[in-house]
N, C-alpha and C positions, 0 to 999 in steps of 0.2 A: 519518503522520509517522514511522513506524518506520524506514524507510530514509533519509528525507530529513533528519530531525533531526540525526543525527551529521554530515551534510554542511553544516550551518549554513543550511538552507533553511526553517526554521520560519516566518520572517516574510518570505520571498521572494515578491514578487507574481508573478513569472514562473512560479515553481513552483505557486503556488495556481491561477493561470489554466490552466496545463498540466494540473493534477490534475483540475479540473472539466471541462475539454475531454475528457480521456481517459475520465473517468467517464461522460460523456454518450455518447462513442463506443462504449463497452462495453455500456451499457444501452439506448441509443437516446434520442432527445429526448423521447419520451412517457413512457418508463418511469423515466428517471433521476430526475426529481423525486419520484416515488413511492418508489423505493428509498432515496433520500436522506432523505426524511421518516420512513420506517420506521426507518432506522438511527439518526437523531437522536432519535426518540422512545424508542428502546430503550437508548441510551447517554448518560446525563447527564454522567458523570464518567469519564474514561478515563486510561490511564497516561501519555499524552503531552501532555495539556492539556485545555482546556475549549472550544476553538474548534470550529466546525462541521467543518472539515476533519479535525481530530484525532478527533472523535467518529465521523465517517463512516469514516475510515480504520481506526479500531479495530474498528468493527462489521464491516467487511469482513474484517479479519484473523480475527475470531472465527468468521465463517460461511463465508467463501470465501478462505482465505489465499492461494491461488495467484492469484486475481484482484486482491486487494489489492496484492500485490507487482507484478503486471503494470502496474496503473494508476500506482503510485508510480514505477516505472521510467520510464514514458512521461513523467510530469510532471518528473522529474529531468532527463531528456533535453531537454524543452522549456525548462527553466531554464538550459540550457547547461552542465550539470554532467555528470560521468561517474562512475558507480559502479565500484569495483574489481571485476574479474572474480572470480567464486567460484573457489576452488582446487579443481581436480578431485580427487575422492577416489581413493585408490590401490586397485586391485583386490587382494583378498586381505587387506585390513587390517581387515575387519569382525569381528564376534564369530563365533566358531566354534559350530556346533551339533553335536549328537550325530551327525548324518549326515555331517559333514565331518571 
């Protein structure tokens, strides 16, 4: 719910259905329940709430942040919402090192 919360999708049934569908697509129908159970067992209370989806999403962010974001993006799309595109970083605007 890291990406979806600010979009008002916390209690959206289409988002939840899209999340679990994307979750199963990424992990497969046999592995998804195992991964879900492991994440739920590890995360009782998280920063976005106490629901299963909150806890699983948090666990994925802690262990595989790139995957957590990919699943959330697919679920947001399934709910008919659109995330704003990230602003591309400007070249040459980063920290300078001794070599530069």
